[in-house]
C-alpha positions as YAML, in Angstrom:
chain: A
units: angstrom
residues:
- id: 1
  name: UNK
  ca: [-5.28, 9.04, 5.37]
- id: 2
  name: UNK
  ca: [-2.85, 9.69, 2.52]
- id: 3
  name: UNK
  ca: [-4.46, 12.32, 0.47]
- id: 4
  name: UNK
  ca: [-5.25, 9.51, -2.20]
- id: 5
  name: UNK
  ca: [-7.21, 8.08, 0.60]
- id: 6
  name: UNK
  ca: [-8.84, 10.64, 1.26]
- id: 7
  name: UNK
  ca: [-9.88, 11.92, -2.11]
- id: 8
  name: UNK
  ca: [-11.38, 8.33, -2.58]
- id: 9
  name: UNK
  ca: [-13.06, 9.00, 0.29]
- id: 10
  name: UNK
  ca: [-14.93, 12.01, -1.00]
- id: 11
  name: UNK
  ca: [-15.54, 10.23, -3.89]
- id: 12
  name: UNK
  ca: [-17.11, 6.82, -3.62]
- id: 13
  name: UNK
  ca: [-19.59, 5.18, -1.08]
- id: 14
  name: UNK
  ca: [-18.76, 4.14, 2.41]
- id: 15
  name: UNK
  ca: [-19.43, 0.23, 0.74]
- id: 16
  name: UNK
  ca: [-17.23, 1.19, -1.76]
- id: 17
  name: UNK
  ca: [-14.34, 2.13, 0.11]
- id: 18
  name: UNK
  ca: [-14.76, -0.49, 2.51]
- id: 19
  name: UNK
  ca: [-13.74, -2.67, -0.43]
- id: 20
  name: UNK
  ca: [-11.05, -0.55, -1.44]
- id: 21
  name: UNK
  ca: [-9.54, -0.71, 1.86]
- id: 22
  name: UNK
  ca: [-9.88, -4.18, 2.60]
- id: 23
  name: UNK
  ca: [-8.34, -5.31, -0.96]
- id: 24
  name: UNK
  ca: [-5.32, -2.59, -0.26]
- id: 25
  name: UNK
  ca: [-4.90, -4.49, 3.20]
- id: 26
  name: UNK
  ca: [-4.10, -7.47, 1.37]
- id: 27
  name: UNK
  ca: [-0.66, -5.64, -0.39]
- id: 28
  name: UNK
  ca: [2.39, -5.61, 1.46]
- id: 29
  name: UNK
  ca: [5.50, -3.13, 0.69]
- id: 30
  name: UNK
  ca: [8.78, -4.72, 2.13]
- id: 31
  name: UNK
  ca: [12.33, -2.87, 2.01]
- id: 32
  name: UNK
  ca: [14.58, -4.54, -0.37]
- id: 33
  name: UNK
  ca: [17.33, -3.67, 2.22]
- id: 34
  name: UNK
  ca: [16.35, -4.44, 5.30]
- id: 35
  name: UNK
  ca: [13.01, -6.67, 5.18]
- id: 36
  name: UNK
  ca: [10.77, -4.48, 7.16]
- id: 37
  name: UNK
  ca: [7.21, -5.15, 5.68]
- id: 38
  name: UNK
  ca: [3.86, -2.70, 6.63]
- id: 39
  name: UNK
  ca: [0.80, -3.24, 5.16]
- id: 40
  name: UNK
  ca: [0.15, -0.90, 1.74]
- id: 41
  name: UNK
  ca: [-3.02, 0.60, 3.35]
- id: 42
  name: UNK
  ca: [-1.18, 1.83, 6.44]
- id: 43
  name: UNK
  ca: [1.58, 3.39, 4.17]
- id: 44
  name: UNK
  ca: [-1.32, 5.58, 2.42]
- id: 45
  name: UNK
  ca: [-1.35, 3.26, -0.29]
- id: 46
  name: UNK
  ca: [-4.25, 2.15, -2.46]
- id: 47
  name: UNK
  ca: [-4.44, -0.91, -5.16]
- id: 48
  name: UNK
  ca: [-7.63, -2.41, -6.51]
- id: 49
  name: UNK
  ca: [-7.79, -4.99, -8.74]
- id: 50
  name: UNK
  ca: [-4.32, -4.95, -9.19]
- id: 51
  name: UNK
  ca: [-2.08, -8.42, -9.59]
- id: 52
  name: UNK
  ca: [1.60, -8.96, -10.02]
- id: 53
  name: UNK
  ca: [4.68, -7.71, -8.04]
- id: 54
  name: UNK
  ca: [5.99, -4.23, -8.66]
- id: 55
  name: UNK
  ca: [9.05, -2.53, -7.30]
- id: 56
  name: UNK
  ca: [9.37, 1.50, -6.83]
- id: 57
  name: UNK
  ca: [11.82, 3.61, -4.65]
- id: 58
  name: UNK
  ca: [10.78, 5.23, -1.50]
- id: 59
  name: UNK
  ca: [11.64, 6.08, 2.34]
- id: 60
  name: UNK
  ca: [11.78, 2.52, 3.99]
- id: 61
  name: UNK
  ca: [9.45, 3.44, 7.13]
- id: 62
  name: UNK
  ca: [11.97, 1.78, 9.13]
- id: 63
  name: UNK
  ca: [15.44, 2.68, 7.70]
- id: 64
  name: UNK
  ca: [14.43, 6.27, 7.08]
- id: 65
  name: UNK
  ca: [15.97, 6.15, 3.66]
- id: 66
  name: UNK
  ca: [15.21, 5.95, 0.27]
- id: 67
  name: UNK
  ca: [15.29, 2.42, -0.47]
- id: 68
  name: UNK
  ca: [14.39, -0.08, -2.92]
- id: 69
  name: UNK
  ca: [10.31, -1.33, -2.20]
- id: 70
  name: UNK
  ca: [8.39, -4.10, -2.86]
- id: 71
  name: UNK
  ca: [4.73, -3.94, -3.28]
- id: 72
  name: UNK
  ca: [3.27, -7.54, -3.04]
- id: 73
  name: UNK
  ca: [0.10, -9.26, -2.58]
- id: 74
  name: UNK
  ca: [0.42, -10.91, 0.55]
- id: 75
  name: UNK
  ca: [-2.89, -12.16, 1.15]
- id: 76
  name: UNK
  ca: [-2.99, -14.25, -1.68]
...
């Protein structure tokens, strides 16, 4: 768990944490260079009641290099 996920775990009830995790697992992170996709929760992120596609710079879990990353809701 990332620091944000651990913080959420200490601040909210188990039922609410389960909802937060389920919602976050609908989101994917994709490297714009190699196309590798991962689940946002597994990468340590949190998204709840969010919408739209966003772009950020971060370390690709496959390339191991800082790349452009697309965050999008894959479960909808």
